C-alpha positions in Angstrom: 0.1 0.0 0.0 1.1 3.6 -0.5 3.2 4.9 2.3 2.6 8.7 2.0 -0.5 10.5 1.1 -1.8 14.2 0.9 -5.3 15.3 1.0 -6.5 18.6 -0.3 -9.9 19.3 1.3 -11.2 22.3 3.1 -14.2 20.7 5.0 -12.8 19.2 8.3 -15.6 16.5 8.5 -15.0 15.1 5.0 -11.0 15.5 5.5 -11.3 13.2 8.7 -13.4 10.7 6.7 -10.7 10.5 4.2 -8.0 10.2 6.6 -10.0 7.2 8.3 -10.3 5.5 5.1 -6.6 5.9 4.5 -5.6 4.5 7.9 -7.9 1.6 7.3 -5.8 0.9 4.3 -2.7 1.2 6.3 -1.3 4.4 4.8 1.7 5.2 7.0 1.9 9.0 6.5 -1.2 10.9 6.1 -1.1 14.9 5.6 -3.6 17.3 4.5 -4.1 20.8 3.5 -7.3 23.1 3.3 -5.6 25.3 0.8 -4.4 25.0 -3.0 -1.3 26.9 -2.7 -0.3 25.2 0.4 -1.1 21.8 -1.0 1.2 22.6 -4.2 4.0 23.8 -1.9 3.7 20.5 0.2 4.2 18.4 -3.0 7.0 20.4 -4.3 8.8 20.3 -0.9 8.2 16.5 -0.9 9.9 16.0 -4.1 12.7 18.1 -3.3 13.4 16.2 -0.1 13.1 13.1 -2.1 10.4 12.0 0.0 7.4 12.3 -2.5 3.7 11.8 -1.7 2.6 8.7 -3.6 -1.0 9.6 -3.8 -2.7 12.8 -4.0 -6.5 13.1 -3.0 -8.0 16.2 -4.0 -11.5 18.0 -3.9 -12.5 20.2 -6.8 -14.1 23.1 -4.8 -12.6 25.3 -2.1 -14.5 28.0 -0.2 -12.8 31.4 -0.3 -11.8 33.1 3.0 -9.3 35.8 4.3 -6.3 33.7 3.1 -5.5 35.1 -0.3 -4.6 32.4 -2.7 -3.1 32.2 -6.3 -4.7 28.9 -7.0 -8.5 28.9 -5.9 -9.9 25.5 -7.5 -8.9 21.8 -7.4 -8.9 21.8 -11.3 -6.2 24.5 -11.3 -4.3 22.7 -8.5 -4.3 19.4 -10.3 -3.1 21.0 -13.5 -0.2 22.7 -11.6 0.7 19.3 -9.9 0.6 17.4 -13.2 2.8 20.0 -15.1 5.6 19.1 -12.7 5.0 15.7 -11.5 3.9 12.9 -13.8 4.1 9.9 -11.4 2.3 11.1 -8.4 -1.3 9.2 -8.4 -4.1 11.6 -8.4 -7.5 10.8 -7.2 -10.5 13.3 -7.2 -13.0 12.9 -4.3 -15.8 15.7 -5.3 -19.6 16.1 -5.6 -18.8 17.5 -9.1 -20.6 15.2 -11.6 -20.5 17.1 -14.8 -19.4 15.1 -17.7 -17.1 17.8 -19.3 -15.4 18.2 -16.0 -14.6 14.6 -15.4 -13.6 14.0 -19.1 -11.3 17.1 -18.9 -9.6 15.7 -15.8 -8.8 12.4 -17.0 -7.8 13.2 -20.6 -6.1 16.5 -20.0 -4.6 16.2 -16.6 -4.2 12.4 -16.3 -6.0 11.8 -13.0 -5.9 8.2 -12.0 -9.3 8.2 -10.2 -12.5 10.0 -9.7 -14.9 9.3 -6.7 -18.2 11.0 -6.4 -19.0 12.2 -2.8 -22.1 10.3 -2.1 -23.7 7.8 0.3 -21.1 5.2 -0.5 -18.4 7.6 -1.2 -15.9 6.4 1.7 -16.3 2.8 0.3 -15.7 3.9 -3.3 -12.6 5.9 -2.1 -11.3 3.0 -0.5 -11.7 0.8 -3.7 -10.1 3.7 -5.7 -6.8 3.9 -3.5 -6.6 0.0 -3.6 -6.9 0.0 -7.4 -4.7 2.8 -8.2 -2.1 1.3 -5.9 -2.3 -2.2 -7.5 -2.9 -1.2 -11.2 -2.5 1.4 -13.7 -6.1 1.4 -14.7 -8.5 4.3 -14.2 -11.1 4.1 -11.4 -14.2 5.9 -11.5 -17.4 5.6 -9.3 -20.1 3.4 -10.5 -22.6 6.3 -10.4 -20.6 7.8 -13.3 -20.3 4.6 -15.4 -20.2 5.7 -19.0 -18.9 9.1 -18.6 -15.4 8.3 -20.0 -17.0 6.6 -23.1 -19.6 9.1 -23.5 -19.6 10.7 -27.2 -22.4 13.4 -25.9 -19.5 15.8 -24.5 -18.5 18.3 -26.9 -14.8 19.4 -27.5 -14.3 22.9 -26.4 -12.7 24.8 -29.2 -11.6 28.3 -29.9 -15.0 29.3 -31.1 -16.6 28.3 -28.0 -13.8 30.2 -25.7 -14.5 33.3 -27.9 -18.3 33.1 -27.3 -18.0 32.4 -23.6 -15.5 35.3 -23.3 -17.8 37.7 -25.0 -20.6 36.6 -22.7 -18.5 37.0 -19.8 -18.0 40.9 -20.9 -21.7 41.2 -21.2 -22.1 41.1 -25.0 -25.2 40.0 -26.5 -25.5 37.4 -29.3 -25.9 40.2 -32.2 -22.7 41.8 -30.8 -20.9 38.6 -31.0 -22.3 38.0 -34.4 -21.0 41.3 -35.6 -17.4 41.0 -34.0 -17.1 37.6 -35.6 -17.9 39.0 -39.0 -15.3 41.7 -38.4 -12.6 39.1 -37.9 -13.7 37.2 -40.7 -14.6 34.1 -38.7 -17.2 31.5 -39.6 -19.8 30.6 -38.5 -21.0 34.0 -37.4 -24.6 34.0 -37.7 -26.9 34.7 -34.7 -28.6 31.4 -34.9 -25.1 29.5 -35.1 -24.2 31.2 -32.0 -27.5 30.6 -30.2 -27.3 27.0 -31.0 -23.6 26.9 -29.7 -24.5 28.6 -26.5 -27.5 26.1 -26.0 -25.1 23.1 -26.6 -22.4 24.5 -24.3 -25.3 25.0 -21.6 -26.3 21.5 -22.0 -22.8 19.9 -21.8 -21.9 22.1 -18.7 -25.4 21.8 -17.0 -25.6 25.5 -16.9 -28.9 27.1 -16.2 -28.2 30.2 -18.0 -25.3 32.1 -19.8 -24.0 33.7 -16.7 -23.9 30.3 -14.9 -21.9 29.1 -18.1 -19.5 31.9 -17.6 -19.2 31.0 -14.0 -18.4 27.4 -14.6 -15.9 28.0 -17.6 -13.9 30.3 -15.1 -14.0 27.5 -12.6 -12.5 25.2 -15.2 -9.7 27.8 -16.2 -11.2 28.0 -19.7 -11.3 31.9 -19.7 
């Protein structure tokens, strides 16, 4: 079993539950952090001292408080960790169930497991840790079966990023259409923009354009 683990979780009750799960698996050294910046520093320090964490369990959402942070989300934290350290096993433990988020984490940030915080979360987390230790296969909660093979999730491209960026600046579809035409980009019709926004909202489970922008910011898309 893993000898050294780090948990990034800002809720004490959940953190204690994760610690208990790791202790049941006989993980020898368990440390945790409530802040993303601190978690990244701990990981960097562990590698510098040649005593790296072998598994990193991370939540995706962190509540902001009086501590100023450079990294404010689990997605950004995982991205930063993966840029420098390719061998650490990363398991996400989160209530987030959006297909795009999960696929993005597996495909672009090469996480090893994704466990949904649910009634059976502790049991599934235990399975995930065991499987990540014993194999190189990806683990995902049974409730999310099919997410990785789903073809319904769209690939975000420059056109989408442009639209979301314009929405974040308060531009209406008519204004976005005019700007696209000025730049000679296609498609640029209002109907095409409307259809793409509708598709983006469906894939992000966004209630409205404002919610879509917020979700895109959380994922670091804009």
